[in-house]
VEXZAMAR-383196 format. One record per residue: residue in one letter; z, x, y of N, C-alpha, C, O in turn. Coordinates in steps of 0.2 Angstrom, whole numbers, padded with zeros to 4 digits, always signed. Last residue first. Layout:
N
aZXYZXYZXYZXY...
END
This chain:
317
n+0795+0282+0585+0799+0278+0580+0795+0276+0576+0796+0272+0571a+0798+0300+0588+0793+0294+0588+0798+0291+0581+0801+0293+0577v+0810+0309+0596+0807+0307+0590+0803+0300+0590+0806+0295+0592p+0807+0321+0609+0807+0314+0607+0807+0313+0600+0803+0316+0597q+0812+0338+0610+0804+0334+0610+0808+0325+0609+0813+0326+0608d+0822+0345+0608+0820+0342+0616+0817+0337+0614+0819+0331+0616d+0817+0354+0600+0824+0352+0596+0821+0347+0603+0816+0344+0601q+0808+0362+0605+0806+0358+0597+0811+0352+0597+0810+0346+0595q+0815+0371+0611+0810+0365+0614+0808+0361+0609+0807+0355+0611e+0822+0379+0603+0826+0374+0607+0820+0367+0608+0820+0361+0607v+0810+0386+0596+0815+0383+0594+0818+0375+0596+0817+0369+0594d+0806+0392+0607+0801+0391+0602+0806+0384+0598+0804+0378+0597v+0818+0402+0609+0816+0397+0615+0811+0392+0612+0812+0387+0613q+0818+0409+0598+0824+0406+0598+0823+0397+0605+0825+0391+0606a+0808+0415+0599+0807+0411+0594+0813+0405+0595+0812+0399+0595d+0810+0426+0608+0803+0421+0611+0806+0416+0605+0805+0411+0608a+0821+0434+0603+0821+0428+0612+0818+0421+0611+0820+0415+0612a+0814+0439+0595+0819+0433+0593+0820+0431+0597+0822+0425+0596a+0805+0448+0602+0802+0444+0598+0807+0438+0594+0804+0434+0591e+0816+0455+0608+0809+0452+0611+0808+0444+0609+0809+0439+0610a+0822+0463+0597+0825+0459+0601+0823+0452+0606+0826+0447+0607e+0811+0472+0596+0812+0467+0589+0815+0462+0594+0812+0457+0595v+0807+0479+0606+0801+0474+0604+0805+0469+0599+0803+0463+0599a+0820+0485+0604+0819+0483+0611+0813+0475+0610+0813+0469+0612a+0819+0494+0594+0822+0489+0593+0822+0483+0599+0824+0477+0597e+0807+0501+0597+0808+0500+0592+0812+0492+0591+0810+0486+0588a+0814+0511+0608+0808+0504+0608+0807+0500+0605+0807+0494+0607p+0823+0516+0599+0827+0511+0605+0822+0506+0606+0822+0499+0606q+0817+0525+0590+0821+0520+0590+0823+0513+0594+0825+0508+0593e+0810+0535+0596+0806+0531+0594+0809+0524+0594+0807+0519+0596s+0820+0546+0595+0814+0544+0603+0811+0538+0602+0811+0535+0607a+0820+0547+0581+0825+0543+0587+0823+0542+0591+0824+0536+0593p+0807+0546+0574+0811+0547+0577+0817+0546+0579+0817+0540+0579v+0806+0536+0556+0804+0535+0565+0809+0541+0567+0815+0542+0564p+0804+0547+0541+0807+0543+0546+0805+0541+0554+0801+0545+0557a+0791+0548+0531+0793+0552+0538+0798+0547+0542+0795+0542+0545a+0790+0542+0516+0787+0541+0524+0792+0546+0525+0796+0547+0521d+0793+0540+0500+0795+0543+0506+0789+0546+0512+0786+0551+0512d+0788+0526+0498+0793+0528+0499+0796+0535+0504+0800+0535+0509a+0773+0521+0511+0774+0526+0503+0782+0526+0504+0784+0524+0510p+0770+0507+0518+0771+0512+0519+0773+0518+0511+0773+0514+0506e+0754+0497+0513+0762+0497+0513+0763+0505+0513+0760+0509+0509a+0741+0498+0511+0745+0498+0517+0749+0499+0519+0750+0500+0524s+0738+0496+0496+0738+0505+0499+0742+0504+0507+0746+0508+0509g+0739+0486+0489+0746+0489+0492+0745+0494+0496+0749+0497+0499a+0725+0484+0488+0728+0479+0491+0735+0483+0494+0736+0484+0500e+0716+0500+0489+0719+0496+0483+0725+0490+0490+0728+0493+0495v+0700+0507+0494+0705+0503+0496+0711+0500+0490+0708+0497+0485p+0690+0518+0486+0692+0510+0487+0698+0511+0490+0703+0515+0488a+0684+0533+0494+0687+0530+0488+0690+0524+0489+0692+0523+0495v+0666+0536+0496+0673+0534+0498+0675+0529+0495+0673+0524+0493e+0657+0548+0491+0660+0541+0490+0664+0541+0493+0666+0547+0494a+0644+0560+0500+0651+0558+0498+0652+0549+0496+0648+0545+0499p+0627+0559+0496+0634+0557+0502+0640+0556+0494+0640+0553+0489a+0620+0571+0487+0622+0565+0488+0627+0563+0493+0632+0568+0494a+0604+0582+0488+0614+0583+0490+0615+0575+0490+0610+0573+0492d+0591+0592+0488+0595+0587+0486+0604+0587+0485+0608+0591+0482p+0590+0591+0507+0591+0593+0502+0592+0590+0496+0595+0585+0496a+0582+0576+0515+0589+0582+0515+0587+0584+0509+0583+0581+0505a+0566+0569+0520+0572+0571+0516+0574+0577+0516+0571+0582+0516g+0554+0574+0531+0559+0568+0530+0565+0568+0527+0570+0566+0530l+0548+0584+0519+0548+0586+0528+0554+0580+0530+0560+0583+0529l+0548+0581+0507+0553+0585+0510+0556+0586+0517+0561+0588+0520e+0545+0570+0496+0543+0572+0502+0548+0575+0505+0553+0571+0506r+0543+0573+0478+0545+0575+0484+0543+0576+0491+0540+0581+0493e+0534+0571+0468+0537+0567+0471+0541+0567+0477+0543+0562+0480w+0530+0584+0458+0525+0580+0463+0526+0574+0465+0521+0571+0465d+0543+0587+0456+0540+0592+0461+0535+0587+0463+0534+0586+0469p+0554+0574+0457+0552+0579+0452+0547+0582+0458+0547+0581+0464m+0573+0576+0461+0565+0575+0462+0560+0578+0459+0560+0584+0458p+0587+0582+0454+0583+0582+0456+0578+0579+0457+0576+0577+0452e+0602+0570+0453+0597+0573+0447+0591+0574+0451+0590+0569+0454t+0616+0576+0459+0611+0573+0459+0607+0575+0455+0607+0581+0453t+0623+0588+0462+0627+0585+0463+0621+0576+0459+0625+0571+0457g+0618+0597+0469+0617+0597+0462+0620+0594+0458+0621+0594+0452a+0627+0602+0482+0621+0602+0480+0620+0600+0471+0625+0603+0468t+0640+0601+0489+0640+0593+0486+0630+0595+0483+0626+0590+0482a+0640+0613+0494+0647+0609+0491+0643+0605+0486+0643+0605+0480e+0628+0614+0504+0630+0618+0496+0634+0618+0492+0633+0620+0487a+0634+0606+0513+0627+0605+0509+0627+0608+0502+0627+0605+0496a+0643+0613+0520+0643+0609+0516+0639+0604+0513+0641+0599+0511g+0639+0626+0524+0642+0626+0518+0644+0618+0515+0646+0617+0509g+0621+0622+0528+0627+0624+0529+0631+0624+0522+0629+0623+0517g+0608+0618+0532+0614+0612+0533+0621+0617+0530+0626+0614+0530q+0600+0627+0531+0599+0626+0539+0607+0622+0539+0611+0622+0543a+0599+0629+0518+0601+0636+0520+0603+0632+0529+0608+0634+0533g+0593+0617+0514+0599+0619+0512+0601+0624+0514+0606+0625+0512s+0580+0620+0520+0584+0615+0523+0591+0615+0519+0596+0614+0523r+0575+0631+0512+0575+0631+0521+0580+0625+0523+0585+0626+0527a+0574+0624+0500+0580+0631+0501+0582+0633+0510+0587+0635+0512v+0564+0616+0501+0573+0615+0499+0574+0619+0501+0578+0618+0506l+0555+0623+0505+0556+0619+0511+0565+0618+0509+0570+0619+0512g+0551+0630+0493+0554+0634+0499+0558+0630+0505+0562+0632+0508e+0549+0620+0485+0556+0622+0483+0557+0626+0489+0563+0627+0491a+0534+0615+0493+0541+0612+0492+0549+0615+0491+0554+0614+0495v+0530+0628+0487+0531+0628+0496+0535+0622+0497+0540+0623+0501a+0527+0626+0473+0532+0633+0478+0533+0631+0484+0538+0633+0487d+0519+0615+0475+0526+0615+0474+0531+0618+0475+0537+0616+0477a+0508+0620+0481+0512+0615+0485+0519+0614+0482+0524+0613+0486l+0506+0627+0468+0507+0629+0474+0509+0627+0480+0512+0631+0484v+0501+0617+0462+0507+0621+0460+0510+0624+0465+0517+0624+0466r+0492+0613+0465+0497+0607+0467+0503+0613+0465+0508+0612+0467t+0483+0621+0465+0485+0620+0471+0491+0617+0472+0495+0618+0477l+0481+0621+0451+0484+0627+0454+0487+0626+0459+0492+0629+0460l+0476+0607+0450+0482+0612+0444+0484+0617+0448+0490+0617+0448a+0463+0609+0456+0468+0603+0458+0476+0605+0454+0482+0603+0457v+0456+0617+0449+0459+0619+0456+0464+0614+0458+0468+0616+0463s+0454+0610+0437+0458+0618+0437+0460+0618+0446+0466+0619+0448r+0448+0599+0439+0454+0599+0437+0458+0604+0439+0464+0604+0441i+0437+0604+0445+0440+0600+0452+0448+0602+0445+0452+0606+0447a+0428+0623+0440+0434+0612+0440+0438+0610+0443+0443+0614+0445d+0431+0634+0449+0423+0626+0451+0426+0622+0448+0428+0617+0451d+0438+0642+0446+0437+0642+0452+0432+0634+0454+0431+0630+0458n+0449+0647+0435+0442+0645+0435+0442+0641+0443+0447+0637+0445g+0460+0664+0436+0457+0656+0434+0449+0651+0436+0445+0654+0439p+0471+0673+0442+0464+0672+0438+0466+0666+0434+0470+0663+0430i+0477+0673+0456+0478+0668+0450+0471+0671+0446+0465+0671+0449a+0482+0686+0466+0479+0685+0462+0481+0681+0455+0484+0683+0451f+0489+0692+0480+0492+0687+0474+0486+0684+0471+0484+0679+0473d+0479+0700+0488+0487+0701+0487+0489+0700+0481+0491+0705+0477v+0462+0701+0487+0469+0698+0488+0476+0702+0483+0477+0705+0478l+0453+0711+0485+0453+0707+0491+0459+0704+0495+0460+0704+0501d+0453+0716+0473+0454+0718+0477+0456+0718+0484+0460+0721+0488p+0444+0706+0462+0453+0704+0464+0456+0711+0468+0462+0712+0466d+0431+0697+0469+0436+0704+0469+0441+0705+0468+0444+0704+0473c+0423+0685+0456+0427+0687+0462+0429+0696+0461+0428+0700+0456n+0418+0680+0444+0413+0684+0448+0419+0686+0454+0416+0690+0458t+0428+0674+0435+0428+0680+0434+0420+0685+0437+0418+0690+0435d+0441+0670+0452+0435+0667+0445+0433+0675+0442+0435+0680+0444l+0456+0667+0457+0450+0673+0455+0447+0670+0448+0449+0669+0442i+0464+0659+0470+0461+0660+0464+0455+0664+0461+0450+0664+0465g+0475+0668+0481+0468+0666+0480+0467+0664+0471+0470+0668+0467i+0484+0672+0494+0485+0671+0489+0478+0667+0483+0479+0661+0482v+0486+0685+0506+0481+0682+0504+0482+0679+0494+0481+0682+0489p+0496+0692+0519+0495+0689+0514+0489+0684+0511+0487+0679+0514i+0488+0697+0534+0492+0691+0532+0492+0691+0526+0486+0688+0524k+0482+0706+0542+0487+0708+0537+0491+0703+0534+0497+0704+0533l+0472+0705+0550+0477+0702+0552+0484+0703+0548+0490+0702+0550k+0462+0708+0541+0461+0711+0548+0470+0708+0549+0473+0713+0548r+0465+0697+0530+0466+0705+0527+0467+0710+0536+0471+0715+0536a+0460+0685+0537+0468+0685+0533+0470+0694+0532+0476+0696+0534e+0448+0689+0539+0449+0688+0547+0458+0690+0544+0462+0694+0546d+0442+0689+0525+0443+0696+0528+0447+0694+0538+0448+0699+0541v+0445+0676+0520+0450+0683+0517+0448+0688+0522+0453+0692+0523a+0436+0670+0530+0443+0666+0532+0449+0672+0528+0454+0674+0531l+0426+0674+0525+0428+0675+0532+0435+0674+0531+0438+0678+0533h+0423+0670+0511+0424+0678+0510+0424+0678+0519+0422+0683+0521e+0426+0660+0502+0429+0659+0508+0430+0665+0508+0436+0667+0507k+0415+0661+0493+0414+0656+0497+0418+0656+0503+0416+0654+0509n+0425+0670+0486+0417+0672+0486+0417+0669+0492+0417+0672+0497t+0440+0663+0484+0436+0670+0488+0432+0671+0489+0431+0673+0495d+0442+0651+0479+0434+0655+0478+0436+0657+0483+0435+0653+0488v+0454+0645+0489+0451+0645+0483+0444+0645+0483+0441+0641+0487i+0468+0654+0495+0460+0653+0493+0459+0650+0491+0463+0650+0486w+0482+0652+0506+0482+0650+0499+0472+0648+0501+0469+0644+0505v+0492+0662+0515+0485+0661+0514+0483+0658+0508+0483+0663+0503a+0505+0667+0527+0500+0668+0520+0494+0663+0521+0493+0660+0526q+0508+0663+0537+0512+0668+0536+0508+0672+0529+0509+0677+0526p+0497+0658+0552+0501+0657+0546+0503+0663+0544+0502+0668+0548t+0497+0659+0569+0493+0661+0563+0500+0659+0556+0506+0660+0557k+0504+0643+0577+0504+0650+0575+0501+0651+0571+0501+0647+0566g+0507+0630+0576+0508+0634+0584+0504+0638+0582+0499+0638+0585m+0498+0616+0569+0500+0623+0569+0501+0627+0575+0496+0627+0579d+0493+0607+0572+0501+0607+0571+0503+0612+0569+0509+0614+0568r+0480+0603+0567+0482+0603+0574+0490+0604+0574+0493+0600+0577i+0475+0610+0556+0479+0614+0559+0479+0610+0566+0478+0614+0571g+0466+0599+0554+0470+0601+0547+0475+0605+0549+0481+0605+0546g+0456+0597+0561+0462+0590+0561+0467+0592+0556+0471+0588+0554l+0445+0603+0565+0452+0606+0568+0459+0601+0566+0464+0602+0568t+0434+0598+0560+0435+0606+0556+0443+0605+0560+0447+0607+0556k+0435+0584+0564+0434+0587+0555+0434+0593+0553+0435+0596+0548e+0439+0582+0575+0445+0581+0570+0443+0584+0562+0447+0585+0557l+0427+0585+0580+0434+0592+0581+0439+0590+0575+0443+0594+0572k+0419+0576+0578+0417+0583+0577+0423+0588+0575+0424+0592+0571e+0427+0565+0583+0425+0565+0578+0424+0572+0574+0427+0573+0569m+0427+0570+0598+0434+0570+0595+0432+0570+0588+0435+0575+0585e+0412+0569+0600+0415+0576+0601+0423+0575+0598+0426+0580+0595r+0411+0557+0598+0407+0562+0593+0411+0567+0596+0414+0570+0591r+0419+0554+0610+0419+0550+0604+0418+0554+0600+0423+0555+0596f+0412+0556+0620+0420+0559+0620+0421+0557+0613+0425+0561+0611g+0399+0550+0620+0399+0557+0619+0405+0561+0617+0405+0566+0613l+0405+0539+0623+0402+0538+0615+0401+0544+0615+0402+0546+0609l+0408+0539+0637+0413+0539+0629+0411+0539+0625+0415+0537+0621e+0394+0543+0641+0400+0547+0641+0406+0545+0637+0410+0549+0635k+0389+0528+0639+0387+0534+0636+0392+0541+0637+0392+0545+0632k+0399+0519+0646+0399+0520+0641+0395+0524+0637+0397+0524+0631t+0403+0531+0660+0401+0526+0658+0401+0526+0648+0401+0531+0644f+0423+0530+0663+0417+0534+0665+0413+0530+0660+0415+0525+0657g+0434+0524+0669+0430+0531+0673+0426+0533+0672+0423+0538+0675s+0443+0517+0662+0443+0525+0660+0438+0529+0666+0438+0535+0667g+0440+0503+0663+0448+0508+0665+0447+0514+0667+0449+0516+0672a+0431+0500+0658+0430+0497+0665+0436+0501+0668+0436+0503+0674v+0431+0504+0646+0425+0506+0649+0428+0505+0657+0427+0510+0661d+0440+0503+0633+0443+0502+0640+0437+0505+0644+0439+0510+0647d+0437+0511+0623+0435+0503+0620+0434+0498+0629+0430+0494+0632f+0443+0522+0620+0436+0524+0621+0434+0517+0622+0427+0517+0621d+0457+0530+0628+0454+0521+0626+0450+0522+0627+0448+0524+0633m+0463+0545+0624+0458+0540+0627+0456+0534+0624+0455+0533+0618g+0470+0553+0615+0473+0549+0619+0469+0544+0624+0472+0541+0628e+0458+0560+0609+0463+0557+0605+0468+0551+0609+0470+0545+0607l+0456+0569+0619+0452+0567+0617+0457+0558+0614+0458+0553+0617e+0468+0577+0617+0466+0575+0624+0463+0569+0623+0465+0564+0625k+0467+0584+0605+0472+0580+0606+0471+0574+0612+0473+0568+0612l+0455+0590+0605+0457+0585+0602+0462+0580+0603+0462+0574+0603r+0462+0599+0616+0453+0596+0617+0456+0590+0613+0459+0586+0616q+0470+0607+0606+0472+0603+0613+0469+0598+0613+0471+0593+0612v+0459+0613+0601+0466+0607+0596+0467+0602+0600+0466+0596+0600r+0455+0621+0609+0451+0617+0604+0456+0612+0601+0454+0607+0599k+0464+0632+0609+0462+0627+0616+0459+0621+0614+0461+0616+0617i+0466+0636+0598+0472+0633+0600+0469+0628+0608+0472+0623+0611v+0454+0646+0597+0454+0639+0592+0461+0634+0596+0459+0628+0596t+0460+0657+0605+0454+0649+0610+0454+0644+0607+0456+0638+0609q+0470+0660+0597+0471+0656+0605+0467+0651+0608+0467+0646+0610f+0463+0665+0586+0467+0660+0586+0468+0656+0593+0467+0650+0594n+0454+0676+0580+0454+0671+0588+0456+0664+0590+0454+0660+0594t+0460+0675+0569+0457+0681+0573+0458+0679+0582+0462+0681+0586l+0458+0662+0565+0464+0666+0566+0463+0673+0569+0469+0676+0569m+0446+0658+0566+0451+0654+0568+0458+0657+0567+0462+0654+0569g+0433+0665+0566+0440+0667+0573+0446+0661+0573+0449+0660+0578g+0423+0654+0562+0424+0661+0564+0430+0662+0569+0430+0660+0575l+0429+0639+0553+0425+0643+0559+0427+0651+0561+0433+0652+0561w+0424+0631+0540+0430+0640+0541+0426+0643+0547+0422+0648+0546r+0424+0617+0537+0420+0621+0538+0425+0627+0541+0431+0626+0543q+0434+0609+0527+0429+0607+0529+0424+0613+0531+0420+0614+0526n+0448+0611+0523+0444+0609+0521+0436+0606+0522+0433+0603+0517v+0462+0620+0531+0454+0617+0533+0451+0618+0527+0450+0623+0524f+0479+0615+0535+0474+0616+0528+0467+0616+0534+0466+0613+0540p+0494+0617+0536+0491+0617+0538+0483+0619+0533+0483+0623+0529m+0509+0607+0529+0507+0614+0529+0499+0613+0533+0498+0607+0533g+0518+0596+0523+0517+0599+0528+0514+0603+0532+0514+0603+0538v+0516+0592+0511+0522+0598+0512+0520+0600+0517+0520+0606+0517r+0507+0583+0509+0510+0581+0504+0516+0586+0505+0521+0586+0501t+0495+0592+0516+0497+0586+0519+0503+0583+0517+0505+0579+0521a+0494+0599+0504+0493+0602+0512+0497+0597+0515+0503+0598+0516q+0484+0591+0496+0493+0594+0493+0497+0597+0501+0503+0597+0501e+0475+0584+0504+0481+0580+0498+0488+0584+0497+0494+0582+0497a+0467+0594+0506+0469+0590+0509+0476+0585+0508+0481+0584+0512i+0464+0599+0491+0466+0605+0497+0470+0601+0503+0474+0603+0506t+0459+0589+0485+0465+0590+0482+0468+0598+0489+0474+0600+0490e+0446+0588+0493+0451+0582+0492+0459+0585+0491+0464+0584+0495q+0438+0600+0491+0441+0598+0496+0446+0594+0497+0451+0595+0501a+0436+0605+0480+0443+0607+0481+0445+0604+0489+0450+0605+0492q+0423+0603+0476+0428+0603+0470+0435+0605+0474+0440+0606+0470k+0416+0608+0487+0415+0601+0487+0422+0598+0483+0426+0594+0485k+0423+0621+0496+0420+0617+0491+0421+0611+0490+0425+0608+0493t+0435+0625+0505+0428+0620+0508+0422+0618+0503+0418+0615+0506g+0450+0629+0508+0447+0626+0502+0441+0623+0502+0441+0617+0500v+0466+0633+0512+0459+0635+0512+0455+0633+0508+0455+0637+0503f+0483+0631+0518+0477+0630+0511+0470+0630+0516+0468+0628+0521m+0495+0642+0524+0488+0639+0526+0485+0637+0519+0484+0642+0515v+0510+0641+0525+0506+0645+0522+0499+0638+0524+0499+0632+0525q+0523+0648+0537+0520+0642+0536+0514+0648+0530+0513+0654+0530g+0543+0651+0534+0536+0655+0536+0531+0647+0536+0533+0641+0534g+0557+0652+0533+0553+0647+0541+0543+0650+0540+0539+0650+0544r+0562+0655+0522+0562+0660+0529+0558+0658+0535+0556+0661+0540s+0555+0648+0513+0562+0647+0514+0563+0650+0520+0567+0647+0524v+0543+0653+0513+0541+0645+0516+0549+0645+0518+0551+0642+0523v+0541+0665+0506+0541+0665+0511+0540+0658+0517+0538+0658+0523d+0549+0661+0494+0553+0665+0499+0550+0666+0506+0553+0667+0511k+0536+0655+0490+0543+0648+0490+0548+0653+0495+0551+0650+0500v+0528+0662+0488+0528+0658+0492+0532+0654+0495+0532+0651+0500f+0532+0671+0476+0532+0674+0485+0533+0671+0490+0536+0672+0495a+0534+0662+0468+0539+0664+0469+0539+0666+0476+0544+0666+0480y+0521+0661+0467+0524+0655+0466+0531+0657+0468+0535+0652+0469a+0516+0673+0462+0513+0670+0468+0519+0664+0470+0522+0665+0475s+0520+0676+0450+0523+0679+0454+0522+0675+0461+0526+0674+0465d+0519+0664+0441+0524+0666+0444+0526+0671+0449+0531+0671+0451i+0503+0670+0442+0506+0660+0444+0513+0662+0446+0515+0661+0452y+0504+0679+0432+0504+0680+0440+0505+0673+0445+0506+0673+0451t+0508+0673+0419+0512+0680+0425+0510+0678+0431+0514+0675+0434l+0497+0665+0418+0504+0662+0419+0509+0669+0424+0512+0669+0429s+0486+0673+0418+0488+0669+0423+0493+0667+0423+0496+0665+0429q+0491+0682+0405+0493+0685+0411+0491+0679+0418+0493+0681+0423q+0487+0671+0398+0494+0672+0397+0497+0678+0404+0502+0677+0407l+0473+0667+0396+0480+0663+0402+0486+0667+0403+0490+0665+0407d+0461+0678+0401+0467+0678+0399+0472+0674+0401+0474+0675+0407i+0447+0668+0401+0450+0670+0404+0458+0671+0401+0460+0666+0399i+0430+0670+0392+0436+0666+0394+0442+0671+0396+0443+0677+0393y+0415+0670+0399+0418+0673+0399+0425+0669+0398+0426+0664+0402i+0397+0666+0389+0403+0663+0396+0411+0666+0393+0413+0665+0387g+0390+0665+0377+0388+0667+0385+0392+0666+0392+0391+0665+0398n+0399+0659+0369+0394+0656+0372+0391+0657+0378+0390+0653+0382r+0414+0669+0376+0411+0665+0369+0403+0659+0373+0404+0657+0379e+0424+0685+0376+0416+0680+0379+0415+0675+0372+0414+0677+0366t+0440+0685+0381+0434+0687+0376+0428+0684+0381+0427+0682+0386f+0447+0688+0393+0451+0687+0386+0445+0690+0382+0445+0695+0379i+0449+0695+0406+0445+0693+0402+0448+0692+0395+0451+0697+0393f+0455+0704+0416+0458+0698+0416+0453+0693+0410+0455+0687+0410r+0449+0716+0415+0457+0715+0414+0458+0710+0412+0460+0709+0407r+0437+0716+0424+0437+0714+0415+0444+0713+0413+0444+0709+0409m+0435+0710+0437+0438+0708+0433+0440+0708+0425+0442+0704+0421k+0428+0722+0438+0434+0721+0441+0438+0717+0439+0444+0719+0438p+0416+0717+0436+0417+0723+0433+0424+0724+0433+0427+0727+0428n+0410+0701+0439+0413+0706+0443+0416+0711+0439+0421+0708+0437w+0396+0690+0434+0403+0692+0434+0405+0699+0438+0400+0702+0440r+0384+0685+0427+0387+0681+0432+0394+0683+0434+0398+0679+0436r+0383+0685+0414+0378+0689+0417+0379+0688+0426+0375+0691+0430t+0392+0676+0407+0392+0683+0407+0388+0688+0412+0389+0694+0413q+0397+0663+0418+0391+0666+0414+0392+0674+0413+0393+0678+0418h+0414+0662+0421+0406+0660+0424+0404+0664+0417+0407+0667+0413g+0428+0654+0413+0426+0659+0419+0417+0659+0420+0415+0653+0420f+0440+0645+0409+0434+0644+0408+0431+0649+0413+0432+0647+0419h+0453+0641+0410+0451+0648+0406+0444+0649+0406+0441+0653+0403v+0456+0630+0415+0457+0635+0420+0454+0643+0416+0454+0649+0418g+0455+0617+0410+0450+0622+0408+0450+0627+0415+0445+0628+0419s+0466+0607+0408+0462+0608+0415+0455+0613+0415+0451+0612+0418e+0471+0612+0395+0467+0606+0397+0463+0604+0403+0458+0600+0403l+0474+0624+0399+0469+0624+0394+0468+0617+0394+0462+0615+0394l+0486+0622+0408+0480+0625+0410+0475+0625+0405+0470+0626+0409q+0495+0616+0400+0492+0612+0405+0485+0615+0409+0480+0612+0412r+0498+0624+0389+0493+0618+0387+0492+0615+0392+0488+0611+0391t+0505+0635+0397+0496+0635+0395+0494+0631+0391+0488+0633+0388t+0514+0627+0410+0511+0629+0404+0505+0630+0402+0500+0627+0403v+0522+0632+0426+0516+0627+0423+0516+0631+0415+0517+0637+0414v+0532+0638+0429+0531+0632+0434+0526+0627+0430+0526+0621+0430a+0544+0645+0415+0536+0645+0417+0537+0637+0421+0540+0632+0420m+0560+0652+0419+0556+0646+0415+0550+0647+0418+0550+0650+0423
END
């Protein structure tokens, strides 16, 4: 079953390419036709490539990998941050810093600096040991680092795959990923080079709705991978109960804090007479019978003493 329909692609404008004078001849095989000076992308091929990329991302995440979301153009910034945050993946949506992958150890030091600045109280001038001017400089430094590195603050190592919107604009990210042999999944418009990516998705990388749809589909693949990873860690008990409840919609999953789709086992209600021993209950062992007889005799003696005490009390006139 396809993860997205042709109607959804059409409604989002995924089929619109660039003007015929702005194209890459290597994209010829993905072009369906030309209309009013604009290339039309073959959506049947797009569906096939989407399914392939979806399966790859799901497999990578299910084995514990991370997928970095990259899109710094204005049409992609909000969607990249929203979808990556939804599935707990790192992202870059403002500016790609050179060496963000190839010089990752230096980038990590800047992330640590960001966390140090976030721990400072900029309003406590007296207790901080710094002047107001110094604290203002620290605040501006923190805001700058947050803007560029906030999306990768929890990324402890280089990702196992990279999702890129507009491979032409993000050529630095593509080059670094290829240098480290990190698989690249990207939206390819008619002016892109398909040889630079490992998993190409022919489509419109300029329209907001197109970028939002394709990025959401990839985030859903990450979500499916997280479900599979969580299920594998849960062991056989989770597998036995899997599928007993209706799965959550892809866009609604909050997977990082939620267990896989499994319902807790229901406790059978206790009937009123269930506390009584069954007719075929095992007999009391002989070694325990004397102890039970002694307890019964002691209880009978206590009851006899209570009766005698009541008889000795005078009756009121």
